[in-house]
C-alpha positions as CSV (number, residue, x, y, z in Angstrom):
1,M,0.0,0.0,0.0
2,S,1.3,3.5,-0.7
3,L,0.4,7.0,0.5
4,R,-1.0,9.7,-1.7
5,K,1.7,12.3,-2.5
6,D,-0.7,15.1,-1.6
7,A,-1.9,13.6,1.7
8,I,-0.9,15.9,4.6
9,I,1.2,14.3,7.4
10,S,3.0,15.6,10.4
11,A,6.3,14.8,12.3
12,Q,8.0,16.0,15.4
13,V,11.4,17.8,15.1
14,V,13.4,17.4,18.3
15,L,15.9,20.2,18.6
16,R,19.4,20.0,20.1
17,A,19.6,21.2,23.6
18,A,21.5,24.4,24.4
19,S,23.3,22.5,27.1
20,G,24.6,19.9,24.6
21,K,22.7,17.2,26.5
22,S,21.1,14.6,24.3
23,P,17.7,13.0,25.2
24,G,18.8,9.6,23.9
25,D,17.0,6.3,24.5
26,R,17.7,6.2,28.3
27,A,17.1,9.9,29.2
28,V,14.5,10.5,31.8
29,I,13.0,13.9,31.1
30,T,10.8,15.2,33.8
31,A,9.4,18.6,34.8
32,E,12.5,18.9,37.0
33,T,15.0,18.1,34.2
34,I,13.4,19.5,31.0
35,H,15.4,22.7,31.3
36,E,18.5,20.6,30.5
37,Y,17.1,19.6,27.2
38,L,15.7,22.9,25.9
39,P,17.1,24.4,22.7
40,S,18.2,28.0,22.5
41,M,15.7,30.5,21.0
42,E,18.3,31.1,18.2
43,T,18.3,27.3,17.4
44,A,14.5,27.2,17.3
45,T,14.3,30.3,15.1
46,K,16.8,29.0,12.6
47,V,15.3,25.6,12.3
48,R,11.7,27.0,12.0
49,A,12.8,29.4,9.3
50,A,14.6,26.7,7.3
51,L,11.7,24.2,7.5
52,T,9.2,26.9,6.5
53,A,11.4,27.7,3.5
54,A,11.5,24.0,2.6
55,G,7.6,24.0,2.4
56,F,6.5,22.8,5.8
57,T,3.9,24.3,8.0
58,V,5.8,24.7,11.3
59,G,4.2,24.8,14.7
60,P,5.4,26.7,17.8
61,L,8.2,25.5,20.0
62,A,6.9,23.2,22.7
63,A,9.6,22.2,25.2
64,N,12.3,20.7,23.0
65,S,10.4,20.1,19.7
66,I,8.3,21.6,17.0
67,T,5.7,19.9,14.8
68,I,6.0,20.1,11.0
69,S,3.2,19.3,8.5
70,A,3.3,19.0,4.7
71,P,2.2,16.7,1.9
72,V,3.9,13.3,1.7
73,G,5.7,14.4,-1.4
74,T,7.4,17.3,0.4
75,F,8.6,15.0,3.2
76,E,10.0,12.5,0.6
77,Q,11.7,15.2,-1.3
78,V,13.3,17.1,1.6
79,F,14.3,14.0,3.6
80,Q,15.3,12.0,0.5
81,T,13.3,8.9,1.5
82,S,10.2,6.9,0.6
83,L,7.3,6.8,3.0
84,R,4.5,4.3,3.4
85,P,1.7,3.6,5.9
86,H,2.7,1.5,8.9
87,K,0.7,-1.7,9.2
88,R,-0.8,-0.5,12.6
89,G,-1.4,3.1,11.5
90,G,0.8,6.1,11.1
91,V,3.7,6.6,8.6
92,E,7.1,5.1,8.4
93,C,10.3,5.6,6.2
94,V,11.6,2.9,4.0
95,A,15.4,2.9,3.4
96,E,17.0,1.7,0.2
97,D,17.9,-1.6,1.9
98,G,14.2,-2.1,2.8
99,S,14.5,-1.4,6.5
100,R,11.8,0.7,8.1
101,S,11.8,3.4,10.8
102,F,9.7,6.1,12.3
103,E,12.7,8.4,12.3
104,L,13.4,10.4,9.1
105,P,17.0,10.6,7.8
106,R,18.4,14.1,8.2
107,R,20.6,14.0,5.1
108,G,18.2,16.2,3.2
109,L,18.5,19.0,5.7
110,P,21.1,21.8,5.1
111,A,24.2,20.9,7.2
112,A,23.8,24.0,9.4
113,I,20.2,23.0,10.3
114,A,20.9,19.2,10.6
115,A,23.5,20.1,13.3
116,L,20.7,21.8,15.3
117,V,18.3,18.9,15.0
118,E,18.4,15.8,17.3
119,A,15.8,13.8,15.4
120,V,12.8,14.1,13.1
121,T,10.3,11.4,13.8
122,F,6.8,10.2,13.1
123,T,4.7,9.2,16.1
124,P,4.5,5.4,16.3
125,P,1.0,4.0,16.7
126,P,0.1,2.9,20.2
127,D,0.5,-0.7,21.3
128,F,-2.9,-0.6,23.1
129,G,-6.5,0.3,22.5
130,P,-9.4,-1.2,20.6
131,S,-8.3,-3.3,17.7
132,E,-10.8,-1.5,15.3
133,F,-8.5,1.5,15.4
134,R,-5.5,-0.5,14.1
135,S,-4.9,-1.2,10.4
């Protein structure tokens, strides 16, 4: 199954922390520690401007991330990847070797912006809930 190129989708852009601290897989981010992971306003402004120029609708900064939305074709062009629906809902990237991930490759971003971005990711579908909501 494939996605329509004009279908609007969204992803989260996690920005690099001003402290240099990375959220990583094992980081525990709480109300007490979130300040350690916040980006500078300069970083947020640069990344938002670059993504807007690339054709995305860019949401406001919320903690350490921003939401971007655009047609599937824009995501595929900017991030130089193929997208497809995930079997349980949502969207995933498909690499040239056939591997799949919810995280987009940053290779399509300008180097100055890619260095300010920790990750760009689609939200995975939940592993719980009524089965009629799963594909």
